KOLDREN-189118 format. One record per residue (C-alpha): x, y, z. Coordinates in pm, whole numbers, plus 32768, in hexadecimal, padded with zeros to 4 digits. Layout:
N
XYZ/...
This chain:
297
7CAB7FA97B6A/7D967F417C80/7F0D7F537C56/80447FB97D14/812680B57C65/828F80C77CD9/831982287CC2/845A81EF7D84/850480D87E47/8635816A7EF2/865181AA8065/872182BE8103/87E983187FCA/877C82FA7E5E/885B824C7D61/8890826F7BEB/877A81757BAC/869B81967CE0/85DF82CF7D47/857983177EAA/843F826C7F2D/82EF82B07E8D/81C481D57E37/806481F87DB4/7F5180FC7DFB/7E3A81057CFA/7D0980847DB3/7BCF80AF7CE2/7B7782237CF5/7C7E82677E01/7DEC82B57DCE/7ECA82957F00/801F83397EE6/810382977FE6/824383298078/82A4841F7F64/841A845B7F82/84E885507EB7/84AC853F7D41/835384A57D59/82B685AE7C79/83A7855A7B5E/837D83E57B92/820584127B70/823D84A67A17/8320838779AF/822482897A31/80FC8332798A/8053837D7AD5/7F6D84AB7ACD/7F5C85887C00/7DE585827BD5/7DE484147C3F/7E5884647DA0/7D44846E7EA7/7E1284197FDC/7F7C84438041/7FFB835B8151/81428395820B/81CB827F82E6/82B683728397/836D84B88359/84CD844A8301/852D850881C6/853A83E380D7/83C883AA8120/833E850C810C/8427860F806E/837685EC7F20/822F86657FB8/824887DB7F5E/828E87917DF1/816F869A7DD4/807A878A7E79/80EC88A77D9A/80C287CD7C67/7F5F87797CD1/7F1288ED7CE7/7FB3892A7B93/7EE288127AFC/7DA388A47B8B/7D46878A7C77/7BF787E97D0F/7B9886BC7DE1/7BF186A97F54/7D4086097FA8/7D79856B80FC/7ED785698190/7F108460829D/80458462837C/80BD842184E2/8053853A85CB/81B5855B8652/822285CE84F8/813086F584F6/823D880484EA/82F9875C83CD/81BC871E8303/813E8883832E/8293890982C7/82908835818B/812A88958138/81818A058167/828089EA804C/817989737F54/80AA8A507E72/7F5D8AB27F13/7E0E8A527E80/7DE588DF7EC9/7CC088627F99/7DAE87B08088/7D36871481CD/7E4186CA82D3/7DEA858E8394/7EED8532849C/7ECF83EF8561/7F6D839286AA/7EF6823186EC/7EAB80ED8637/7D5480C2859F/7C7181358486/7CBB828B83EF/7BCB828582C4/7AD0819C8224/7B8A805281F4/7CDB80ED824E/7D9180A68394/7EE980D8842B/7FC1800C8516/80ED808285DD/82418014855C/838E80018614/847981058582/85608211860B/8446830F85FE/82CE82E1860D/8260821F84DA/812381738464/80D8807B8351/7F9780848285/7E957F7C822D/7D777FA48136/7C607EA38148/7B3C7E68805D/79FB7DF48108/79A47C8680DA/78997C417FD5/78027B217F13/78417A8E7DBA/770A7A297CF8/770A78D07C57/766078D77AFF/75F877697B0B/754977977C59/749E78D47BE1/741D781A7AAF/73A476F67B81/72E877E97C62/724E78997B34/72EA79E97B83/73637AB97A5B/73707C1B79D4/72FF7D307AC1/72A37C307BC9/74147BF27C06/743E7D5A7C75/73077D437D4D/738F7C0F7DF9/74D97CBC7E3F/74247DE57ED5/73167D2A7F95/73E67BF17FE2/72AF7B1B7FAE/71BD7B017E88/709A7A147E53/711A79327F65/727E792A7EDF/738E79AC7FC6/74CA7A537F49/7590794C8007/74E4783A7F38/757478B77DED/76C779417E54/780478FD7F1A/78C679E28005/79BD7ACF7F5F/7AD17B3F804B/7B287CAE8029/7C817CF77FA1/7D8A7D7E808C/7EB87E5C8051/7FC77E978154/80E67F908156/82017F56824F/832780448242/844280948332/84257FA78458/84C17E8F851B/83FB7D4E853F/82C97DA88610/81607D4B8658/80DE7E748592/81887DFE8454/80FE7CA08489/7F9E7D2984BB/7FB57DED8377/80387CC382B1/7F377BC9832E/7E6E7B488205/7EE87C588117/7EBF7C137FA5/7FDB7D067F5F/80DE7D688062/81DD7E768019/82FA7E558110/84437F01813F/85747E298103/86827F228157/87937E2981AB/88117CD58144/88027BC18248/897E7BDB824D/89597D3982E0/88647CD883F0/89277D9884F9/88FA7EDA8435/87897E93840B/87637E688582/882A7FA485C8/8759807E84E2/86097FCF8524/85D87F4483C5/857D7DF5832C/86667D0C8275/85ED7C5C813B/85C57B1781F9/84F97BC18309/84157C5081FE/83E97AEB817F/83957A7582DF/82947B8A82FE/81EB7B1D81BC/81F079AC8216/815F79EB8370/80417AB482DD/800079C081BF/802B7AE280CE/7FDA7AB37F5F/80EA7B937ECA/82117C387F78/82AE7D697ED1/84097DBA7F55/84827F237F4D/853D8037800F/86957FAC7FC1/87DA8033804D/88BA80D57F4A/89CE7FE37FB3/892B7ED47EDA/89587EFC7D63/88D77D9C7D23/878B7D547DCE/87767BE97D60/88047B5D7EA8/86FF7C1D7F71/85EA7B837EA1/867D7A287ED7/86947A5E804F/852A7ACC8062/84AE79AA7F8C/856978AF8063/84947916818F/834E798880EC/82A5783380DD/819078307FD8/819E79A87FA4/820E7A257E4E/83287B247E66/83727C477D7C/849A7D367D89/840D7E907D42/84BB7F597C33/848580CB7BF5/835A810A7B0F/82D37FA77B2E/81597F817B1E/80F67E4F7BE7/7F927DD37BAD/7ECE7D857CE5/7EBA7C0A7D17/7D7F7B557CAC/7C7E7B197DB7/7CB079EB7E90/7BBF78D97E33/7AB178617F21/7A2677057EFB/78BF76F77E7A/
């Protein structure tokens, strides 16, 4: 199952209706907890997210609204008896902050600290790109390998059925029939996570071809000067990012507490997002991963 669970959507300060940042990406057997701000442990309970689902924790940077919930989440994982290894990814420049936060958590978790200091792959299918914020920050991108979709009518015409289908997938050729003869390419799905940043090449690289892009939308276009001052995106800039990358679905989040009504931010993003669908994230939303993009037979 693939889905994006919204645990919190507020930026620097929480509001009565929006908790600090926090997100969980359900990606088959993996569970990526992204930027757990204060209150994430409680939001997990409200959202029905088990601590046992978490296999990786990814921090974009070490500003408090993106990481101060870490000790509570780690302690909850110990309390719930999580036995599998958990990998914690974060910018190397935040080492002291991360170690201080980890030191506050209950001991007993098989936690692996994995700092990164440059763009590139950091785990199987997972990469980071440098963002442009006031401190060192990285966005994340998870990519599924490309595969192939079998076409039943072509399999039948080739006389391949039952166990022979599995043999063909494994061997790629069977009795003179190639896998390519009875299938079409299946692009791997892509997820991108872009938090605190100004417009930059790293954000564009992450967004390129993403099926689901989660992007900060801290400010309205009307407050573009503030966005530039604090190195954040406006809603319209998030829309531009999605349009430029031909993104399937854009999820807006990380809203300033100055906005009680988020409708105008959604409208600003949609006006510049091209063919990309736009969703305003709300706390405790569960957003299904978009369907695979179709490839012509």
